C-alpha positions in Angstrom: 10.5 39.4 29.9 8.1 37.9 27.3 6.8 34.6 26.2 5.2 33.5 23.0 3.7 30.2 22.2 2.7 29.4 18.6 1.0 26.4 17.0 0.8 25.4 13.4 0.1 22.0 11.7 2.0 19.9 9.3 0.4 16.9 7.7 1.6 13.3 8.1 4.5 11.6 9.7 5.3 8.3 11.2 4.7 7.6 14.7 7.4 7.9 17.4 8.2 8.7 20.8 7.9 7.4 24.5 5.1 5.4 26.2 6.0 7.0 29.5 3.5 8.9 31.4 5.6 12.1 30.8 8.3 13.2 28.8 10.7 16.0 29.4 13.5 18.0 28.0 15.3 21.2 28.6 16.8 23.7 26.1 18.9 26.7 26.7 20.4 29.5 24.6 17.2 29.5 22.4 16.5 32.2 19.8 15.3 35.5 21.3 11.9 36.9 20.8 11.7 40.8 21.3 10.5 41.2 24.8 9.3 44.8 24.6 10.0 47.6 26.7 9.3 46.3 30.1 10.4 42.8 29.3 7.3 41.3 30.6 4.2 39.5 29.1 2.3 36.3 29.1 2.3 33.0 27.2 -0.4 33.2 24.4 -2.0 29.7 24.0 -5.0 28.3 22.3 -6.2 24.8 22.1 -5.5 23.0 18.7 -7.6 20.6 16.7 -5.4 18.4 14.3 -6.0 15.2 12.1 -4.7 11.9 12.9 -1.1 11.5 11.6 -0.6 15.4 11.7 2.6 17.0 13.0 1.9 19.7 15.4 4.5 22.6 15.0 5.2 24.5 18.1 7.2 27.7 17.3 8.3 27.9 20.8 8.8 30.6 23.3 11.4 33.3 23.9 12.7 35.2 26.9 14.9 38.2 27.4 17.3 35.9 29.5 20.0 34.2 27.6 20.0 31.5 30.2 16.2 30.6 30.2 15.3 26.9 30.5 12.2 25.7 28.6 10.7 22.6 30.1 8.1 20.7 28.1 6.0 17.9 29.7 3.7 15.6 28.0 0.7 15.0 30.0 -0.9 11.6 29.6 0.3 8.2 28.3 0.4 9.0 24.4 3.3 7.6 22.3 3.9 11.0 20.4 7.1 11.5 18.8 9.5 14.8 18.4 11.1 16.0 15.5 13.7 18.3 14.3 12.8 21.2 12.3 14.1 19.4 9.2 11.6 16.5 9.7 13.9 14.0 11.2 13.4 12.3 14.4 15.0 13.2 17.8 14.6 12.0 21.3 15.4 15.5 23.0 14.7 18.7 20.8 17.5 21.2 21.4 15.8 24.1 20.0 12.6 26.2 20.7 11.0 24.8 17.7 9.0 21.7 18.7 7.4 19.4 16.3 5.0 16.8 17.8 3.7 13.8 15.9 0.1 12.5 16.6 -0.2 8.8 15.9 -3.0 8.1 13.6 -4.2 5.3 16.1 -5.1 8.4 18.5 -7.9 9.6 16.4 -10.6 11.2 18.5 -8.3 11.5 21.5 -6.9 14.6 23.4 -3.7 15.1 25.0 -1.9 18.1 26.5 1.7 19.6 26.7 2.8 21.7 29.6 5.5 24.4 29.2 7.4 25.7 32.1 9.7 28.6 31.6 12.4 29.5 34.0 14.7 32.4 33.2 16.2 32.9 36.8 13.8 35.9 37.6 10.7 36.3 39.7 8.2 35.7 37.2 8.4 32.1 36.1 5.6 31.1 34.0 3.8 27.7 33.2 1.1 27.1 30.5 -0.6 24.0 29.2 -2.1 23.6 25.4 -4.5 20.8 24.7 -4.4 19.1 21.3 -7.7 17.5 20.2 -7.4 14.9 17.5 -10.3 14.6 15.0 -12.1 11.3 14.6 -11.2 9.0 11.7 -13.6 6.1 11.4 -11.8 2.7 11.7 -13.0 1.2 8.4 -11.4 -2.2 9.0 -9.0 -3.2 6.2 -8.5 0.3 5.1 -5.1 1.9 5.3 -6.0 5.3 3.8 -9.4 6.6 3.0 -9.7 10.4 3.5 -7.6 10.0 6.5 -4.8 7.6 7.9 -6.9 4.6 9.4 -6.5 4.1 13.2 -4.9 0.7 12.7 -1.9 2.4 10.9 0.3 5.2 12.7 1.4 7.8 9.9 3.4 8.5 6.8 7.2 8.9 6.4 9.7 8.9 3.5 13.0 7.3 3.0 15.6 9.5 0.8 19.0 9.2 -0.5 19.9 12.7 -1.6 22.7 13.0 -4.2 23.1 9.3 -3.5 24.6 9.8 -0.2 23.4 8.2 3.3 19.6 7.1 3.4 17.7 9.4 5.7 14.1 9.1 6.9 11.8 12.2 7.2 8.5 12.4 8.9 7.0 15.6 7.5 6.1 16.0 3.9 7.3 19.6 3.5 10.7 21.4 2.8 13.4 21.5 0.4 13.8 17.6 0.0 13.3 15.0 -2.4 10.1 13.7 -1.4 7.2 16.0 -0.6 3.6 14.9 0.3 0.4 16.4 1.6 -3.3 15.6 1.7 -5.3 17.6 -0.7 -9.2 17.8 -0.7 -10.2 17.5 -4.3 -13.8 18.4 -3.5 -15.2 15.8 -6.0 -17.8 13.2 -5.7 -15.3 10.2 -6.2 -12.4 11.4 -4.3 -12.1 13.9 -1.5 -9.0 13.6 0.6 -6.1 12.2 -1.4 -2.4 11.9 -0.7 -0.4 13.9 -3.2 3.2 12.9 -3.7 6.0 14.7 -5.6 9.6 13.5 -6.3 11.6 16.8 -6.7 15.6 16.4 -6.9 17.7 15.1 -9.6 20.4 12.5 -8.5 18.3 11.5 -5.8 16.3 8.3 -4.8 13.2 8.1 -2.5 10.0 6.2 -1.5 7.0 7.0 0.6 5.4 4.7 3.1 2.5 4.3 5.5 3.8 2.5 8.7 2.3 0.5 11.6 5.2 1.3 14.0 4.7 2.7 17.3 8.2 4.5 17.4 10.4 5.8 14.8 13.6 6.1 16.8 15.8 2.9 15.9 18.0 4.0 18.7 15.4 3.8 21.1 14.0 0.2 20.7 13.5 -2.0 17.9 9.7 -2.0 18.0 7.7 -4.6 16.2 5.1 -4.3 13.4 1.4 -4.7 13.7 -0.4 -8.0 13.4 -2.4 -8.1 10.2 -2.7 -11.8 9.7 -6.4 -11.5 9.0 -5.5 -9.6 5.7 -2.9 -12.2 4.5 -5.4 -13.7 2.2 -6.6 -10.3 0.7 -5.5 -8.1 -2.1 -4.1 -4.8 -1.7 -6.2 -2.1 -3.8 -5.3 1.4 -4.4 -6.5 4.1 -6.7 -3.8 6.3 -8.3 -3.5 9.1 -10.8 -0.3 10.1 -12.4 0.1 13.8 -12.8 3.5 13.8 -14.2 5.2 10.3 -15.2 8.7 12.1 -15.6 9.5 9.1 -17.9 8.3 6.5 -15.8 5.7 3.9 -16.8 5.9 1.7 -13.7 6.2 2.1 -10.0 7.7 0.0 -7.3 5.5 -1.5 -4.6 6.7 -3.3 -1.4 5.6 -4.3 2.1 7.8 -4.2 4.9 7.9 -6.5 8.1 10.0 -7.0 11.3 13.4 -8.8 10.6 13.9 -11.4 9.4 11.8 -10.3 6.3 13.3 -10.3 2.7 11.9 -10.3 -0.8 12.1 -8.4 -3.9 9.8 -5.3 -4.8 6.9 -5.7 -7.1 7.1 -3.5 -10.3 3.7 -2.6 -11.4 2.7 -0.9 -14.7 1.0 2.4 -14.3 -1.6 4.5 -16.3 0.2 7.6 -17.4 -3.0 9.1 -19.0 -3.8 11.4 -16.0 -6.9 9.5 -15.2 -7.5 7.5 -12.0 -7.0 4.0 -12.2 -7.2 1.1 -9.5 -4.2 -1.0 -8.9 -4.5 -4.4 -7.5 -1.9 -6.4 -6.0 -2.6 -9.7 -4.3 -1.1 -9.9 -0.9 -0.5 -13.6 -1.0 2.0 -12.6 -3.6 3.5 -10.1 -1.1 3.5 -12.8 1.6 5.1 -15.3 -0.8 7.9 -12.8 -1.4 8.7 -12.8 2.2 6.2 -10.5 3.8 5.1 -11.5 7.3 1.7 -10.4 8.1 1.8 -11.2 11.8 4.5 -8.5 12.0 3.9 -6.1 9.3 5.4 -2.6 9.5 4.2 -1.3 6.1 2.0 -2.7 3.6 2.3 0.3 1.2 5.6 1.7 0.2 6.0 3.0 -3.3 8.6 4.7 -5.4 8.9 5.6 -9.2 9.9 2.6 -11.3 13.1 3.9 -12.5 16.3 5.7 -11.2 14.8 9.0 -12.8 12.6 10.2 -10.1 12.7 14.0 -10.4 9.3 15.5 -11.5 7.3 12.2 -10.8 4.0 13.5 -9.4 1.2 11.1 -8.4 -2.1 11.1 -6.4 -3.1 8.2 -4.3 -6.5 7.4 -2.5 -8.6 4.5 -1.3 -5.7 2.3 0.0 -7.2 -0.8 1.3 -7.1 -4.6 1.6 -10.0 -6.3 -0.2 -11.2 -9.9 0.5 -11.3 -11.8 -2.8 -10.4 -15.2 -2.1 -12.4 -18.1 -0.4 -12.2 -20.6 2.3 -10.3 -23.7 1.0 -12.5 -26.3 -0.4 -11.0 -29.7 -1.3 -10.5 -29.9 -5.1 -11.6 -26.3 -5.7 -9.5 -23.8 -7.8 -12.0 -21.0 -8.4 -15.6 -20.4 -7.5 -16.8 -16.9 -7.0 -13.0 -16.3 -5.9 -9.8 -17.9 -5.9 -9.3 -20.9 -3.5 -6.2 -20.2 -1.3 -4.5 -23.3 -2.3 -4.2 -22.0 -5.9 -3.8 -18.4 -5.1 -1.2 -17.2 -7.3 -2.7 -15.8 -10.7 -0.4 -14.6 -13.5 -0.4 -13.7 -17.2 2.4 -14.0 -19.8 2.8 -12.8 -23.5 5.2 -13.2 -26.4 6.6 -9.8 -25.7 8.4 -11.3 -22.5 5.9 -10.0 -20.1 5.3 -12.0 -17.0 3.1 -10.5 -14.3 2.0 -12.5 -11.2 -0.4 -11.0 -8.6 -2.1 -8.1 -10.6 -5.0 -8.3 -12.9 -4.0 -5.0 -14.6 -7.6 -4.9 -16.1 -7.2 -1.5 -17.8 -6.0 -1.6 -21.4 -4.2 1.7 -21.0 -1.4 0.0 -19.1 -0.2 -1.5 -22.3 -0.1 -5.0 -21.6 -1.7 -7.9 -23.6 -3.5 -10.1 -21.2 -5.9 -8.7 -18.6 -7.9 -10.5 -15.9 -10.5 -9.5 -13.5 -13.3 -10.7 -11.3 -16.7 -9.6 -12.5 -20.1 -10.0 -11.4 -22.2 -11.5 -14.6 -25.6 -10.7 -13.5 -26.5 -14.3 -13.2 -28.5 -15.0 -9.7 -27.0 -18.7 -10.0 -23.3 -17.2 -10.0 -21.4 -14.8 -8.0 -18.0 -13.3 -9.4 -16.5 -15.0 -12.5 -13.0 -14.8 -13.9 -12.8 -12.6 -17.1 -9.9 -12.7 -19.4 -9.2 -10.0 -22.2 -6.6 -10.1 -25.0 -6.0 -6.8 -26.4 -2.9 -6.2 -28.5 -2.6 -7.1 -32.2 0.1 -9.5 -33.1 0.8 -10.6 -29.6 -0.1 -14.0 -28.2 -0.3 -14.9 -24.4 -2.1 -16.7 -21.8 -3.5 -16.9 -18.2 -2.6 -19.4 -15.4 -3.0 -19.7 -11.6 -0.5 -21.7 -9.6 -0.4 -23.7 -6.4 1.4 -21.6 -3.6 3.2 -24.5 -2.4 4.1 -25.9 -5.9 3.5 -29.5 -4.8 -0.2 -29.7 -4.6 -1.6 -33.2 -5.0 -4.6 -34.1 -6.8 -4.2 -38.0 -6.5 -7.4 -38.1 -4.7 -9.3 -37.2 -8.2 -7.1 -39.8 -10.2 -10.3 -41.3 -11.4 -12.2 -38.1 -11.6 -12.3 -35.1 -13.9 -10.9 -31.5 -14.2 -13.9 -29.4 -14.9 -14.6 -25.7 -15.6 -17.3 -23.7 -17.1 -16.4 -21.5 -20.1 -18.5 -18.5 -21.8 -17.4 -16.5 -24.9 -18.1 -12.8 -24.4 -16.3 -11.4 -27.5 -14.6 -13.4 -30.2 -11.4 -12.2 -32.1 -11.2 -12.6 -35.9 -9.4 -15.7 -36.3 -9.7 -17.7 -32.8 -12.4 -20.5 -32.9 -11.2 -22.1 -29.7 -8.9 -21.8 -26.6 -6.3 -24.3 -25.5 -6.0 -25.9 -21.9 -2.9 -28.0 -20.6 -1.6 -28.6 -17.2 1.5 -26.0 -17.6 5.2 -26.7 -18.2 4.9 -30.4 -17.5 2.5 -30.6 -20.4 4.2 -28.2 -22.8 3.0 -28.7 -26.4 -0.3 -30.3 -25.4 -3.4 -28.7 -26.5 -7.0 -29.7 -25.1 -9.1 -27.8 -27.5 -12.2 -25.8 -26.0 -14.3 -24.9 -28.9 -16.2 -21.6 -28.9 -19.9 -22.0 -28.4 -22.6 -19.3 -28.8 -21.4 -16.1 -27.3 -22.9 -15.3 -24.0 -23.8 -19.1 -23.4 -22.0 -21.1 -20.4 -20.6 -24.4 -21.5 -19.0 -27.1 -19.3 -15.6 -28.4 -20.1 -14.6 -31.7 -18.6 -11.3 -33.5 -19.1 -10.4 -36.9 -17.3 -7.5 -36.5 -14.7 -6.1 -39.8 -16.3 -5.9 -38.0 -19.5 -4.1 -35.2 -17.9 -1.7 -37.7 -16.2 -0.9 -39.3 -19.8 -0.2 -35.8 -21.0 2.5 -35.0 -18.4 0.6 -34.0 -15.3 2.3 -35.4 -12.0 -0.8 -35.8 -9.9 1.2 -35.8 -6.9 3.0 -32.5 -7.6 0.7 -30.2 -9.7 1.8 -26.8 -10.2 -1.0 -24.9 -12.0 -4.7 -25.1 -11.2 -5.4 -23.9 -14.8 -3.3 -22.9 -17.8 -5.2 -21.5 -20.8 -4.5 -19.6 -23.9 -6.2 -18.6 -27.2 -5.8 -21.2 -30.1 -4.4 -18.6 -32.8 -0.9 -17.1 -31.9 -1.2 -14.1 -34.3 -4.8 -12.7 -33.8 -5.7 -12.7 -30.3 -6.8 -9.0 -29.9 -10.4 -8.5 -29.0 -11.0 -12.0 -27.5 -12.9 -11.9 -24.2 -14.0 -14.9 -22.3 -15.1 -16.0 -18.7 -14.4 -18.8 -16.4 -16.0 -20.2 -13.4 -16.3 -23.3 -11.2 -12.7 -24.6 -11.9 -12.2 -27.8 -9.8 -11.2 -31.4 -9.5 -14.1 -33.6 -8.7 -14.9 -37.5 -8.8 
């Protein structure tokens, strides 16, 4: 008899498997491998080094006996998972080909698999292979930067081929709709990146990074990870669109353990082929029904239309970013958004309403962009910068209270205050308007432009705002601001800071 033991590696799947100290399965009638003239030989094994989140492909063993039994035993307490050759999950593989998933959380660890072969003869064999998992530094708040962060488990795709039943795949290769791999670009800015392609017509799919320990729904309904410490952060990721295939947006969503419902976010993308940074505020994701204490995925993306075939992107530096402050009474923004008012948004006359993303790159094609910038002033940290870019379009910026019923009655005898600085004027605008939002529609408190580059303080009595329609016991918007001219806003850039109610 002759036995062969092959190992290859396939990048990136979702974690699954058993937490028992050992896992065994038998297979019979496996595909034969030529045994040679004497029908004797030895198992050829080599220890393997793999990356966190990899799939180890073991092409199995063969025997001259049609009744050989192959028994694999997992040595150690590791929640590895087993897959079929097509990349779908299986609890007990029934062929000689074995795919083993290595959870990203086991970066820097090692585990072993033992193969026992019994063909009913006198020369049974047993061998052990050790798989060493390369380290991946736990960067805290990171999901994918060169490797899958150990806080997460792996990558998977959901696919509906020819609009039939949805299937989940845990490898990124094969003749399927969603393919992915990790590529090394060997440049100074981006090294290892996630390369994603959507390949088939009449098909729909998405790719996601998960925190689940197990992929087998039939085994147990495992919970997600507790990422509550990130619930006030924003989700940032870098993206490059290599082929838009007619798409100008992507869908982004998070997933958490049931019950967890909410719509997807549809985000504009830069289709120029250049890298850009997408920013999505996770308080917005939480607001839409995502439970950060039981989060199964914070990053699930798909093309923004039903036309997915040919869509090709690269993604890097997927991470949470802390950019809101501890709550301070009366404060809306100082250096960062106060959690009470952490729902920023923009609107324009073309019908665009975007909540939760600054989209601060004009190549996105929207009119109003906001971002947090450092002004180079030692007395200030980050300030809020607003840019208006499209000719003939008008729009504005606001930030809302998360609960929609925030009271400022303690400041009824005080003022609403903010600092304003003009950076770049537009051709026609000499001022911007402020009002309290929908309750004060038509009201225009005028903030005249001063000298460019010079900060000015704007102070409006709360009693004045109350007379204009603000319900001080139920304030929805912390600030609502827009340029005075509705037809010539392009080129206007200004900054805001220290937005607050005070006595």
